[in-house]
Each structure stands twice: as C-alpha cells, then as structure tokens.
N, C-alpha and C positions, 0 to 999 in steps of 0.2 A: 593444474586449474581445485582446483577448491568442490570438498563436498556438496558443499552449500550453492553454488555455483551451478557445478553438475548437475543437482536438486534442480535448482533452478526451472537449469538448460529441459529436463528430461517434461516439467510439467506441460510447460505448453504444448505436446507430441500426442499426450497421457490426457489429457484431454480439449483437443482439438481447437487451441485458442492459441491467439500468438496476444499472450497476459499483460505483458506490456505498450504491444504496438511495437519493438518496437522491431528498426532492418536488419537486423541480424539472427532474429531469434531466427531456431532450427522448423518450426514447422514452416514459414516457406518456402524450405527443398523440400521435407519430408513433412506434409498433410497429413497423413496419418501416427496413427499406433505406434510405439517405440514395438521393440516382437517378432514374433513370424505372425502371432494369430492380429497383428498391428494394420493391417487392411483389412477385416473386416470388422466392417462395426454391426452389433447388435441393435434392437428400438430397447429404448433404456426404459425399466418399470420406474414409478413413480420416490420409488424410493431411490434407485441409479440415480436421478433425474437432483433429490437432489444434496442429494450423495455429492454432486459430483459441485452442485452450485456451493458448498461448505468448504469446497477443494481449488474450488478457482478461488471465496475472497477470501479465504488460512495464505494462498498462495501467492498471489498479491498481495497482501502485504507483509512480506518476508519470511513462508509457512511459524506463522501468528499461528504458539500451542494452539489444541485441543482444552487446556486451564481455561488459558485464559479468551478463545472463539465464547467457551458456556460464562466461560464472568461476565466477560463483554453485552452475553442476550441474554441472563439472569437481568439483569442494571440496565438494557435495556424495554426489558416485559417491565421493570418496578416502576418505567419510566411513562407520567401522558405521552400519552399520542399512538401515533403510530411505533411499534415495536420495528418489523425493521431499516421503517427510517430510522427514529432513534436510534441505533445500532452500529448504523455504515456512521453519521455522526460523534454514538463511539470512536472510531476507529480512523476515521480525518485525527480525529484529536491526542493519537498514540503520536505521541515528538519526531518517531520517524518517516511518519509518512509527511507532516508537517514540513520541515525538513526537505523531504523529497520532492513535497509537492513549492514550496518559495525554488528550486535549484536550487540551493548548496547541493545537492548532492543526484549522481546521475537515480543512481537508479535507491529502494527503498533499500535492498543491503548493504549498500556501500551509507546511508544516508544513518543504519544502524554501525556500521563498523567509526562511521566519523565520531557523535552523538558519544560511544564508550570512550574511544583516544579519545577523548573532551574534549568535545571540541568546540559545539553547546552549549552559549549559553538566555538561559528565561528568564527574563527580567532582570537583570544585567547581572548575576546565578545562575555560575555554570550546571549543569545537570548532564550527566554520563549514563542515565538509562532510560533505554528504545522508548518504553511504553511506557513515562513517563507521562500525563493527559495531561495535558495543553487546554487553558480557562480558557472564556472570551475577552480578549484583550491584552490579555500578554504580549512581549515583547520576544522572540527569538532573533538572537545572530551571532556567524558566527564570531569569534570570537577575536581581536583585534591580532597574535600572533601566527592566528591562521590564511584570514586572509588573501595573503600572497599566492596558496597552495594553489596547484597546479591543476590537482581534483575540483577545487572550485574554479575558477577560472573555466574548466570546460562546460562541468558542472551549468553555468548556466549560458552557457553559447549554443549551448544546445535547443538547436527550432525544431525539435520534435514536438516540444511541451512549452505548456505555456499556462503559466500561473492563475491558479484563476479565482474569481471573483470573490471568491466567502476569505484571500488572504491579499495581507496588501505587504506588499514591497517595495525597496531600496536597496535593485540589483549594489551604483557604488558602493553602501558600508556596506553593506552582507548583512542586511535588515529588513527581520519582518514584522508584520503584525495578522496573531488569528485576531480576526473581523465579525467568524457572525461561525453557526456550526449549518452544516451545507446541510442539504438533503438529497437526498439520489441520482436528481436532476442535472442536481449541480457538480457535482464529482466527474471531471473531466476522464470516465475512467474509456478507454482506450474500446475492449471487445464487453462484451450486455451484462449484468451486475444483479441478483433475481436472487435478496437477500430476505425474506419473501420465503422461497421453497427450506433455504436456512431455520433461522424462523417454525414453519412449519415441520422442516423434521426434529429439531430441540422440541419440538411441542410433543411429537406421538408422547 
C-alpha cells in the first residue's frame, strides 16, 4: 500500500467521518480515532472545529496542499459573492475533481494519477496537470486509446456515486461537459462540509 493510500485510509478515522462515503472505509469498522487515545473524544475549541473543517476539505479533494488551498481562498475572497461558496466552486473546477465527478475514475486519487499519465483531454488537447482549472463549457474526455481500460469501465459501473447536474456526461463516448460552477448545496458530498469554517480560519 502506498503512502498516499495509507493516509487516505487514516484520515477517515482521524476526522471521525466516512469522507468519501465508500463501503470499505476503515471508519465503518472502527469509528474512533487511531492510537491509544482514539476513543477518548474531547470537546473541540472553535479553532479545532475550523481546523477539522479545513482538514476535511483538503482531504476530500485528494490532500490538496496548504499552499494551494490558501491560494484558492485568496481567489474566492477576491471574487464577488459568498467567499465560502466561491471556494467550493473553485475546488470543484479542478480537473481531478471533474474527472472524479464524471465517474472516469473511482477516487479523486485515481483521477489525479489518470490525468498525470496523460489519459485526459480538455477541449481536444491533452492535459496532464490535475490542478488545471476547468471553465464553463469545457469538454473533458478520456483519450480514445484509454477508453477501453478496465479502471474506466469499473469507475463508470460504480453505483455508489451519481454524476451531479452541473456536469453533462456521455458515458459511451467517455466525454463530459462542465455546465456551470456549483454551489455548496449542488455538490454531492457524502459528509457535511463547512467551507465557512475554513474561511473563518484563514480570516483570523
């Protein structure tokens, strides 16, 4: 098991949630934190609540780095409207998040690797940067040579997730279109996300 997979499995128990809503989450078997003090939960401070909200958000999007998340926060703050809604909108326009939402990969981690290996095209051009920001109207597709890969078929067959309505997908062609930037309520998170807490943390 790679370090990335190990950290993915650890985070569910550490945060006390089934972050991706998958049946094989270790949290389903041991719904308490790791370590000898894992079962003793103390009340979190306001800072602790905000920090946990940030860890959930970073973890859900494939361990987004602190530098990247802060950059997204600054961009969200610069835009008009609600900063927390803007932050979610930016995170959902990351190419790895879009590929995951379109069900071209089973996890956001797999989506990132799939992109890095050159299997994805945006508007007909190959893009191998997972943090690439997709724009409204962009067409995202699996390269023709990669469409028969078993991992793509397995991901599309997964019934645990549905493609949200801010994306349009043609599963047979392995092609999707980014229709609009979503609001928090549009995003099918398996657990409650609190971007407002993240905004408060960064605004300290």
